[in-house]
C-alpha positions in Angstrom: 0.0 -0.1 -0.1 1.4 3.3 -1.0 1.0 6.1 1.8 2.6 9.5 2.7 2.3 12.1 5.3 1.8 15.7 4.9 1.6 18.8 7.0 0.8 22.3 6.7 0.0 25.2 9.0 -1.1 28.9 8.9 -0.9 31.6 11.6 -4.5 33.2 12.0 -4.9 36.7 13.6 -7.8 35.7 15.8 -8.1 34.0 19.1 -8.1 30.4 19.1 -11.8 29.9 20.0 -13.1 32.3 17.2 -10.9 30.4 14.7 -11.9 26.8 16.0 -15.7 27.9 15.9 -15.2 29.1 12.4 -13.3 26.2 11.2 -15.8 23.8 12.7 -18.9 25.4 11.5 -19.4 22.8 8.8 -22.0 23.6 6.0 -22.9 22.4 2.7 -21.3 25.4 1.0 -17.7 24.9 2.3 -16.5 23.8 -1.1 -18.8 25.5 -3.4 -17.6 28.3 -5.8 -14.6 29.1 -7.4 -12.3 27.1 -5.3 -9.1 25.0 -5.9 -11.0 21.9 -4.3 -14.5 22.7 -5.7 -17.3 20.3 -5.0 -20.7 19.6 -3.3 -21.4 18.4 0.1 -24.4 16.3 1.1 -25.5 14.1 3.9 -24.3 16.4 6.5 -25.1 15.3 10.1 -23.9 15.8 13.5 -24.3 14.1 16.8 -22.7 15.9 19.7 -19.0 16.4 18.7 -19.3 13.9 15.7 -19.9 15.1 12.3 -20.3 13.0 9.0 -20.8 14.1 5.5 -20.0 13.3 1.6 -18.0 15.5 -0.5 -17.8 15.2 -4.3 -14.7 16.9 -5.7 -13.8 17.6 -9.2 -10.2 18.6 -9.4 -7.1 17.5 -11.3 -9.2 15.9 -14.0 -10.4 13.4 -11.4 -14.0 13.2 -9.8 -14.0 11.9 -6.4 -16.4 11.2 -3.7 -15.2 11.4 -0.1 -17.0 10.0 3.0 -15.9 12.1 6.0 -16.1 11.5 9.8 -14.9 14.3 12.0 -14.7 14.3 15.7 -14.1 17.8 17.6 -12.0 18.1 20.8 -13.1 21.8 21.2 -11.0 24.2 21.1 -7.7 22.6 20.7 -8.1 19.9 17.8 -10.4 18.0 15.4 -9.7 14.5 14.2 -10.6 13.6 10.7 -11.0 10.6 8.6 -12.1 10.4 5.0 -12.3 7.4 2.6 -12.8 7.2 -1.1 -12.2 4.4 -3.7 -8.7 5.7 -4.1 -7.7 5.5 -0.5 -8.0 7.0 3.0 -7.0 10.2 4.7 -6.6 10.2 8.5 -5.4 13.4 10.3 -5.6 16.1 12.9 -6.0 19.8 12.8 -4.7 21.4 15.9 -5.2 25.0 17.0 -2.5 26.4 19.2 -2.6 30.0 20.9 0.2 32.2 20.2 0.1 35.7 21.6 -3.2 37.1 20.1 -2.9 34.8 17.1 -3.6 31.1 16.6 -1.3 28.4 14.9 -3.4 26.1 13.0 -1.7 22.9 11.7 -3.0 19.9 9.8 -1.1 16.7 10.0 -2.4 13.8 7.9 -1.6 10.5 6.4 -2.8 9.4 3.0 -2.9 5.7 2.4 -3.8 4.5 -1.1 -6.3 1.7 -1.8 -7.0 -0.1 -5.1 -6.4 2.1 -8.0 -5.0 4.5 -5.8 -2.0 2.4 -5.2 -1.0 3.2 -8.8 -2.2 6.8 -8.9 -1.2 8.3 -5.4 2.5 7.7 -5.8 2.5 9.4 -9.3 0.3 12.3 -7.9 1.7 12.6 -4.5 3.3 16.2 -4.9 0.4 17.4 -6.5 -2.0 16.2 -3.8 -0.1 17.6 -1.0 -0.1 20.9 -3.1 -3.8 20.7 -3.5 -4.5 19.9 0.1 -2.5 22.8 1.4 -3.7 25.3 -1.2 -7.4 24.4 -0.1 -6.4 24.7 3.6 -5.0 28.2 3.0 -8.0 29.2 0.9 -10.3 28.5 3.9 -8.3 30.8 6.1 -8.0 33.5 3.4 -11.9 33.3 3.6 -11.9 33.4 7.4 -9.7 36.7 7.1 -12.0 38.0 4.3 -15.2 37.4 6.4 -13.6 38.9 9.4 -12.5 42.0 7.7 -16.0 42.5 6.2 -17.6 42.7 9.6 
C-alpha cells in the first residue's frame, strides 16, 4: 500500500476559540464556488461532537467522492477521517494559541487503496499542494469574512 504524510500550517490573526468555531462550523457550501478543491457536500449530520458528510470533488481531471467522519475536541483540535475508492486520509488539525494569534496545523496520512496504489505515488506532490492550497484558501476566506464585519 502506498502512503505518505503531509503537514501544513497557517497563522491566523484571531483568538483560538474564534478560529476553531469558524473552522468547525461545517456547511454544505464549504467547497462551493471558485475554489481549488471545488465540490458539493451532502448528508451533513452531527451528533454531539461527531460530524459526518459526503463530499464530491472535481479536480486535477478526477472526480472523487469522499465520506468524512470528524470528531471535535474543542477548542484544541479535531480528528478527521476520509475514505474514497482511491484510499484513506486520516489526520488531525490543531489550534494553538500564540500571543493574540492562533497557529492552525494539519497533519495527515494518505493511504492508497485499489487503483489509488497506482495513482497516489504518481500524484503525491500534486495532492500535497492541492491539500495545502485548499487549507490556505479556507483561512483566507476566514480573514476576508472577519474584515468585512
